C-alpha positions in Angstrom: -76.4 -1.7 -55.8 -76.9 2.0 -56.5 -75.8 4.2 -59.4 -76.0 7.9 -59.9 -77.5 9.4 -63.1 -76.4 12.9 -64.2 -79.1 14.6 -66.2 -79.2 18.1 -67.7 -82.8 19.2 -68.1 -83.2 22.7 -69.4 -86.6 24.3 -70.2 -87.4 24.5 -73.8 -87.2 28.0 -75.3 -90.1 30.2 -74.3 -90.8 28.2 -71.1 -87.9 29.5 -69.0 -90.2 32.0 -67.2 -92.8 29.4 -66.1 -92.9 28.3 -62.4 -92.3 24.6 -62.3 -94.5 24.2 -59.3 -97.5 25.7 -61.1 -97.1 24.6 -64.7 -96.0 21.7 -66.8 -92.7 22.7 -68.3 -91.3 20.8 -71.3 -87.6 20.2 -71.1 -84.7 19.3 -73.3 -83.3 16.3 -71.4 -79.8 14.9 -71.8 -78.5 11.9 -69.8 -74.9 12.9 -69.4 -73.7 9.8 -67.6 -74.1 7.0 -65.1 -71.7 6.9 -62.2 -70.7 4.5 -59.5 -70.2 7.0 -56.7 -71.5 10.4 -55.6 -67.9 11.7 -55.8 -67.7 10.7 -59.5 -71.0 12.2 -60.5 -70.2 15.4 -58.7 -66.9 15.6 -60.5 -68.6 15.1 -63.8 -71.1 17.8 -63.1 -68.3 20.2 -62.3 -66.6 19.3 -65.6 -69.7 19.8 -67.7 -71.0 23.0 -66.1 -68.2 24.9 -67.8 -68.9 23.6 -71.3 -70.9 25.5 -73.9 -74.6 25.1 -73.6 -74.4 23.6 -70.1 -72.9 26.8 -68.8 -75.9 28.7 -69.9 -78.1 26.6 -67.6 -75.9 25.6 -64.7 -79.0 25.1 -62.4 -80.5 22.5 -64.8 -78.3 19.6 -63.7 -80.1 16.8 -61.7 -78.4 13.9 -60.0 -80.7 11.0 -59.4 -80.0 7.9 -57.3 -80.9 4.7 -59.3 -81.1 1.2 -58.1 -79.4 -1.3 -60.4 -81.0 -4.6 -61.4 -84.6 -3.5 -60.5 -87.5 -2.6 -62.8 -88.0 1.1 -62.4 -91.2 1.4 -64.4 -93.6 -1.0 -62.7 -96.9 -0.1 -64.5 -98.1 0.2 -68.1 -98.7 3.4 -70.0 -101.5 5.0 -72.0 -101.0 6.9 -75.3 -103.3 9.8 -75.8 
């Protein structure tokens, strides 16, 4: 079963001018919701894009498909 995650990922202040393809950009990430259909996630995005803060960065929304009941992170991690 699939779900749809709606994220808002705006660049942190001072990093807006960086090219994402060439540099690591730190972002302020907000998980705005998890939805059962593409229609519902698109509707939620349209609702949020007019709200304060979100309307300043309308291009910062990301919709991600997500498989339910599966481990998404399959490897360990290293702390530096």
